[in-house]
N, C-alpha and C positions, 0 to 999 in steps of 0.2 A: 848256564843251566847245568845242573849236575846230571851225570849219566847214570842209567840204571846198572846194577851189578848183573851182567849177563849170566854169570854162573848161577846166581840165585834164581833167575828167571828159568834157566834150563832145568834146574833141580825141581822147581815148582811144576813145570810142564811135565817132567818125567813122573811125578807123583800121580798125575791123572792121565797118564798115557794109556793104560790098559783097562780102565774102568768106564762103564757107561751107566746111564740112569736106569736102563732096563737090561735084561739078559738079551744080548744081541744088538743090532743096529736100530736105535730108536728112530732114525730118519725114515725107516720103512713105514712107521705109523702115520707120519704126516706128509710123506712125499718129499722130505728134505726141505721143508719150507724155510728153515733158518739158514739154508745155504743159497738162497736165491738172491742174485744181485738186483738192485733197484735201478732207476734211471738217473739221469743227471740232476733232475729237479728234486728227487727224493731218494738219495742214496740209502741203500740198505746194506746190512752186513753186520759183522761182529766187530766190536771195538777191540783194538789191539792194545795190549799192555805195553808199557814203555820197554823198548828194545826189541819187541817182536817183529816190527817191520824189517829191522836189520836181519833177524834170523830167517824171515820168510821171503825176503825180496828176490832171492835166487830161485824160488820154487815156481815152476810154471803153473799157469791156470788161475792165479790170484789176481783180483782186481782191487786196487787200493783207492780209497777216496777219502776226502776230508768231510766230516760231518759238519753241519751248520751250528754246532754247539761246542762250547769250550769246556775243557777239563783243566782247571788250573790256568796256567799261562799259555796253553796251546789248544788248537783245535783238535778234537778227537779224530783219530785215524780209524777208518773202518776197512774191513777186508771182506770180500765175497769170493766164492769159488765156483759158483754155478753148479754146485753139488758134486764136483769131481775132483776132490783133493786127495793127496796121499794122507791117509789117516794119521801116520806118524808125524806129519807136519801140520796138523790142525792147529789153529790159534788156540790160545788158552781159553778164551771166551767160549769157543766151540766145545772144548773138552769139559767144561764145567756146566754148560747149558743143560737144563733151564735154571740152574742156580746162579746166584750172583754173590760175590764176596762183598760184604757190607761192613763199614765202620760207622757206628753212630757218633753223635756229637761228642760223647765222652771217650771216643776211641775204643769202644768195646767191639770186638770182632764177632760177626755173625754170618751165617749163611741164610739167604732169603731166596725166594723164587724171584727171578728177574721180572720186574714189572712189565717189560715188553714181551716176555715169553707168553703172557696170558693170551695174546692175540694169535700166536702161531703154534704153540706147543700143547697138544692135548694132554700131556702128562701133568700139567699144572692143576687140572681139575682134581687130582688126587692129593695135592699138597705135598709137602716135604716127605711125609710118610709113604707116599706112593713110589718113591725112588729107592733104588737098591741101597741097603745100608752101607755096603762096601764103597759105593759111589760117594755117598754123603761123607763118609769118613775120609776118603782120599781127597775130596775137595776141601774139607776142613784142614787137613795136613798141608795141602797146597797153600791155602790162605795164610796159615801160620808161618809158612816159609816166606811167602811174598812180603808180609808186613815187616820182616826183619830188614828189608832194604828200604831206606827212607824214601827213595824215588817211587817205588811201588806203593808204599804206604800212603804217600801224598796223592798218588793217582787214584788209589782205591777210595780214599776219603773224598776226593773231588767227584769221582764216579758215584759214590753213595749220595752226595748232595744232589746230583743229577737225578738219581732214582727217587729221592725225596720229592723233587719237583714233579716228576712223572706221576707219583702216587697221589699228589694233590690235584692233578689235572682231572676235571670231571669226566673227560673221555676215558681215561684209564680206570677211574673208580667205577664207572658204569659198565665196563667191559665184562663179558662173561667170565 
């Protein structure tokens, strides 16, 4: 299995280090719902991009778990922090939430609202336009940087197919 380019990952993470969807901590709007861990039967958390577990494994307070779904050849790894992480060490998925980096079948790169965010993030009701322009631009730059690494590009493609499956699920389609 090919390893991700950790320098590319670090650069992508840095691009979205200082921006947020709103002015200030958006976790105050929802009580940090995206930061809450699940139980053993239904692990919750944010999906880790390839190489992130290596970067975050020494950080205290993170709970790592395997999701019950595959991304490419491996099970997805999730991380939860119970709402008390060091902001500079947040996983990439936390930094870009409620957005998701998406590659369509023709490999066109897009930013979309994360289908799972509909259930926990009140910002989704305003759509992409409700998010700070600087935030959207930083996430777009991050996405462009990530897809330069074949391992990250393959991961994003597999994650995009997972999002396609979610968007076809009647439960997700009927959600507010």
